[in-house]
C-alpha distance (Angstrom), angle and dihedral (degrees) to the residues before:
residue distance angle dihedral
M1 . . .
S2 3.84 . .
A3 3.84 120.6 .
G4 3.79 89.4 -112.3
E5 3.83 93.5 52.7
E6 3.82 91.1 45.1
R7 3.85 91.3 50.2
A8 3.82 93.5 46.4
L9 3.78 95.9 46.0
A10 3.82 93.2 45.4
A11 3.85 89.5 52.7
L12 3.77 91.5 46.9
E13 3.83 90.4 49.5
A14 3.83 90.4 48.3
S15 3.87 89.7 51.9
G16 3.82 88.4 68.8
I17 3.82 96.1 -137.4
A18 3.75 121.1 133.7
H19 3.76 112.3 -102.7
R20 3.76 143.8 163.1
V21 3.77 119.7 -144.5
V22 3.81 116.7 -141.5
R23 3.76 123.2 -166.4
H24 3.80 122.1 -168.2
G25 3.78 137.4 147.4
R26 3.74 125.2 -86.3
V27 3.77 114.9 -62.2
A28 3.78 129.4 -149.9
S29 3.83 101.3 -154.6
L30 3.73 144.6 22.5
A31 3.82 89.6 -106.4
E32 3.80 91.0 54.9
A33 3.84 91.2 47.3
A34 3.80 91.7 50.1
A35 3.78 92.5 47.7
A36 3.84 92.2 47.8
R37 3.81 91.3 49.1
G38 3.81 96.5 41.8
I39 3.80 94.3 -124.0
A40 3.76 136.4 110.8
P41 3.84 116.6 -92.5
S42 3.82 89.1 -112.5
G43 3.83 88.4 56.9
I44 3.78 92.6 61.0
V45 3.81 106.1 98.8
K46 3.79 117.2 -152.2
T47 3.84 114.4 -155.5
I48 3.78 106.1 -145.2
V49 3.81 120.9 -168.7
V50 3.79 112.3 -140.0
R51 3.78 125.4 -171.0
R52 3.85 119.8 -139.5
G53 3.83 95.5 174.9
D54 3.78 142.4 -38.8
D55 3.77 108.1 -26.0
D56 3.82 90.1 -10.4
F57 3.78 114.6 116.7
L58 3.77 138.8 153.9
F59 3.81 136.5 -167.2
V60 3.75 119.1 -119.4
L61 3.84 116.0 -161.7
V62 3.77 109.1 -145.6
P63 3.83 128.2 -176.6
G64 3.76 111.6 -116.9
D65 3.83 95.6 -115.4
R66 3.89 91.6 50.8
T67 3.75 139.9 66.1
I68 3.80 133.4 -147.0
S69 3.78 114.4 -84.0
W70 3.80 100.3 -142.5
P71 3.77 95.5 -163.4
K72 3.83 91.7 51.2
L73 3.78 92.5 46.0
R74 3.85 93.4 48.0
A75 3.83 90.2 49.5
L76 3.81 91.5 50.3
L77 3.80 92.2 49.4
G78 3.86 94.3 40.8
V79 3.80 92.2 -127.5
S80 3.80 132.8 124.5
R81 3.71 97.7 -146.6
L82 3.81 138.4 41.2
S83 3.73 132.7 160.6
M84 3.75 142.2 -176.4
P85 3.87 113.6 -115.7
D86 3.77 120.1 -129.1
A87 3.80 118.1 -100.2
A88 3.84 94.8 -93.5
T89 3.78 92.8 50.8
A90 3.81 92.2 47.6
L91 3.85 89.9 50.3
A92 3.84 90.2 50.5
A93 3.77 92.9 47.8
T94 3.80 96.6 47.5
G95 3.78 110.4 16.1
Y96 3.82 90.7 -121.9
E97 3.78 133.3 103.6
R98 3.80 118.3 -123.8
G99 3.76 109.6 -84.9
T100 3.87 91.1 35.0
I101 3.81 100.6 56.5
T102 3.80 118.7 131.5
P103 3.82 132.3 158.8
F104 3.84 87.8 -124.5
G105 3.76 109.0 96.7
S106 3.79 95.6 -2.5
L107 3.77 112.4 161.9
R108 3.85 87.4 -115.1
A109 3.79 127.5 26.8
W110 3.78 98.6 -121.5
P111 3.82 119.4 -174.3
V112 3.81 115.0 -90.2
V113 3.81 129.2 -138.7
A114 3.85 114.5 -169.1
D115 3.77 123.0 -164.0
E116 3.79 107.5 -119.2
R117 3.82 90.2 -116.5
V118 3.80 90.4 69.1
L119 3.87 86.1 76.1
A120 3.85 91.7 62.2
G121 3.80 98.5 91.3
P122 3.74 144.8 -59.9
V123 3.80 112.9 -6.5
S124 3.83 135.4 -171.4
I125 3.79 118.1 -134.5
G126 3.74 129.4 -174.2
G127 3.83 118.0 -85.8
G128 3.80 101.6 -150.7
A129 3.82 98.4 -93.3
H130 3.78 136.0 60.4
G131 3.79 111.9 -83.1
V132 3.84 93.9 17.1
S133 3.78 124.7 109.3
A134 3.77 141.7 153.7
T135 3.75 125.9 -136.1
V136 3.79 113.0 -145.4
A137 3.78 138.8 158.5
G138 3.84 109.5 -86.4
P139 3.85 94.8 -132.1
D140 3.84 90.4 50.2
L141 3.79 90.5 50.3
V142 3.82 92.4 51.5
R143 3.79 92.2 45.8
V144 3.80 98.8 49.9
L145 3.81 92.1 46.1
S146 3.84 92.1 46.4
A147 3.82 85.8 -130.3
V148 3.72 124.0 -175.7
V149 3.81 105.1 -126.1
A150 3.79 119.7 -146.2
D151 3.76 143.7 134.0
V152 3.78 99.6 -88.7
T153 3.82 103.1 145.1
D154 3.80 141.5 73.6
P155 3.81 128.3 -154.0
E156 3.83 114.9 -85.2
S157 3.78 107.8 -99.4
């Protein structure tokens, strides 16, 4: 078990929410990830790191079949500018490589914004290592992360 996986799963366990860990090999698409995890593509939750300013980040939880709506997210946060950090900066801010990022066990407890669709049912969130995820109830995820819930995504084009 990698250090990232160990950290993420320990934090998930400490959160007290019911979860099921799923381990599978690397996947090349959303459809492959959904099949490997036994969940609908919309139930895969991508954890996106967003930068508001110098050393000021947040996590945005985005359903797998959707993408961040930058105008909606800026309006929610009351800011005029947001960006996505490069891979090295995201790693330094969270302790996780892209593709493995999760709010659970992040090096810093950044604020979380969850798209409202995360509440719709069971979701699968990254587990801190490639090919590792945890399936949890969307409402439980939002609650334990004290996430702000809003419509902040658009359908993938």
